[in-house]
Legacy VTK file of the C-alpha trace (Angstrom):
# vtk DataFile Version 3.0
C-alpha trace
ASCII
DATASET POLYDATA
POINTS 166 float
-44.730 20.200 15.280
-41.742 20.668 12.983
-42.232 22.494 9.736
-40.367 21.760 6.555
-39.402 23.907 3.645
-39.179 22.422 0.174
-37.808 18.882 0.268
-34.461 18.453 -1.456
-34.552 16.783 -4.838
-33.927 13.063 -4.532
-30.886 12.040 -6.574
-30.688 8.419 -5.458
-27.369 8.990 -3.653
-26.246 9.654 -0.116
-23.854 12.616 -0.107
-21.216 13.157 2.570
-19.466 16.512 2.911
-15.929 16.872 1.509
-14.640 17.306 5.066
-15.843 14.871 7.736
-18.491 16.248 10.075
-17.647 14.119 13.096
-20.510 12.876 15.256
-20.270 12.026 18.947
-22.873 9.303 18.390
-21.224 5.927 17.794
-24.250 4.857 15.734
-24.012 7.697 13.220
-22.173 7.088 9.954
-20.356 10.373 9.455
-17.644 9.650 6.904
-17.294 7.979 3.516
-14.402 8.513 1.122
-12.863 6.882 -1.931
-9.450 7.694 -3.330
-6.042 6.625 -4.529
-2.622 6.416 -2.891
0.927 5.527 -3.929
2.115 2.458 -1.999
5.846 2.220 -1.296
7.753 -1.037 -0.847
10.502 -0.079 1.568
12.074 -0.721 4.937
11.566 0.423 8.502
15.118 1.807 8.356
14.438 3.729 5.138
14.732 3.398 1.402
16.242 5.293 -1.503
16.825 4.889 -5.227
13.709 2.841 -6.014
11.959 3.059 -9.362
8.518 1.622 -9.974
7.012 0.286 -13.176
3.624 0.447 -11.430
2.660 1.972 -8.095
-1.125 1.944 -7.665
-3.348 1.918 -4.590
-7.072 2.525 -4.154
-9.047 2.807 -0.929
-12.546 3.146 0.449
-13.035 4.567 3.949
-16.376 4.007 5.661
-16.459 5.504 9.125
-13.290 4.206 10.846
-12.740 1.236 8.486
-10.336 1.563 5.544
-10.170 -1.046 2.787
-7.096 -0.890 0.505
-6.172 -2.709 -2.679
-3.164 -2.177 -4.866
-0.316 -3.324 -7.008
3.392 -2.500 -6.932
5.956 -3.455 -9.553
9.401 -2.492 -8.282
11.595 -1.959 -11.345
14.748 -1.121 -9.383
15.169 -2.145 -5.742
17.573 0.629 -4.747
18.559 0.570 -1.075
16.034 -0.749 1.449
17.098 -1.229 5.078
15.795 -3.140 8.133
12.353 -4.812 8.125
10.400 -4.953 4.872
7.210 -2.906 4.910
4.529 -1.370 2.755
4.090 2.336 3.467
2.269 5.296 1.974
-1.112 4.052 3.194
-3.897 6.657 3.029
-4.579 6.849 6.801
-2.675 6.164 10.006
-3.910 3.084 11.862
-5.651 3.485 15.212
-3.908 2.692 18.467
-4.785 0.337 21.308
-6.011 -3.222 21.385
-7.993 -4.415 18.408
-6.215 -2.240 15.842
-3.772 -4.830 14.529
-4.940 -6.136 11.189
-3.771 -8.927 8.929
-3.612 -8.363 5.215
-3.892 -10.593 2.220
-1.144 -10.778 -0.387
-2.721 -11.895 -3.600
0.455 -12.386 -5.631
4.136 -12.016 -4.967
6.792 -12.413 -7.613
10.592 -12.116 -7.694
11.066 -12.566 -3.943
13.880 -14.595 -2.438
12.247 -16.898 0.116
12.707 -20.553 0.984
10.444 -23.228 -0.442
7.540 -24.008 1.881
7.469 -20.452 3.221
4.535 -18.102 2.897
4.327 -14.377 3.497
1.667 -12.231 5.106
1.571 -8.719 6.440
-0.276 -6.769 9.077
-0.813 -3.148 10.001
1.519 -1.662 12.565
-0.336 0.099 15.403
-0.173 3.896 15.232
1.503 4.032 11.850
0.710 4.115 8.186
2.738 0.993 7.408
2.161 -2.728 6.988
4.994 -5.054 8.005
5.713 -8.267 6.094
6.360 -11.500 7.981
7.374 -14.864 6.596
6.169 -18.169 8.000
7.066 -21.760 7.341
4.408 -23.786 5.587
3.104 -25.119 8.902
1.522 -21.721 9.592
2.727 -21.669 13.178
3.132 -18.120 14.442
5.980 -19.352 16.643
8.263 -19.595 13.619
7.244 -16.329 11.909
9.863 -13.648 11.437
9.979 -10.146 9.991
11.089 -10.300 6.379
14.486 -8.845 5.639
14.838 -6.410 2.784
17.307 -8.870 1.226
14.208 -10.879 0.187
13.327 -8.171 -2.371
14.845 -8.093 -5.852
14.640 -5.889 -8.926
11.313 -6.709 -10.567
9.544 -7.706 -7.338
5.830 -7.145 -7.616
3.064 -7.443 -5.059
-0.722 -7.365 -5.275
-2.427 -6.697 -1.949
-5.828 -6.391 -0.357
-6.468 -5.531 3.310
-8.707 -3.721 5.751
-7.758 -1.797 8.879
-9.274 0.569 11.444
-8.266 4.187 12.062
LINES 1 167
166 0 1 2 3 4 5 6 7 8 9 10 11 12 13 14 15 16 17 18 19 20 21 22 23 24 25 26 27 28 29 30 31 32 33 34 35 36 37 38 39 40 41 42 43 44 45 46 47 48 49 50 51 52 53 54 55 56 57 58 59 60 61 62 63 64 65 66 67 68 69 70 71 72 73 74 75 76 77 78 79 80 81 82 83 84 85 86 87 88 89 90 91 92 93 94 95 96 97 98 99 100 101 102 103 104 105 106 107 108 109 110 111 112 113 114 115 116 117 118 119 120 121 122 123 124 125 126 127 128 129 130 131 132 133 134 135 136 137 138 139 140 141 142 143 144 145 146 147 148 149 150 151 152 153 154 155 156 157 158 159 160 161 162 163 164 165
C-alpha cells in the first residue's frame, strides 16, 4: 500500500505551477492563468501613429480556453491599413476546424457605419487577432463584409468580451 508523508496544509485553493506542466491525459486540467494584455485596434496591413486614452485587456485561461474582456479608447487613429482587426491577444488561436470563434462587442462609439448595420468579430485561425465584420440589420451572413479601416475615427472606443480556444 502507498505510504504518505505529512499532508500538505490545506489553504482552500488549487495551485497551478507558474509554468504549465502539460498532461497527455485529455481529462486532466493542467493549466490555469489570469493576466492582462494591451489590445491594439489596427489593420491586417499594419498600423502606425496611434495613441490610446485607454488600452486595457484582461484574460483567464483554463486549459485550452481563453476568455478575454477589454476596453480600447483610440485617441488618435493614425494610419491603419486593410481589414480592421483587434490584435495583441494574450495567446495565439488554435488551428483546424472548430477553432473559429465569434466575439461580442459590448459597445462601439465613433465608428462610421451605415444605419441598420451591426458589427461583430471573430478569431482568425492560427493568429492572435480578431477580425471585425459588418452585417446589415437582417443578420444574413451572405451580406457580411470585412470592415475597412476607414470606419474608424479619432475617439473610437470599443468594449469587447469573447472566448476562444488555443
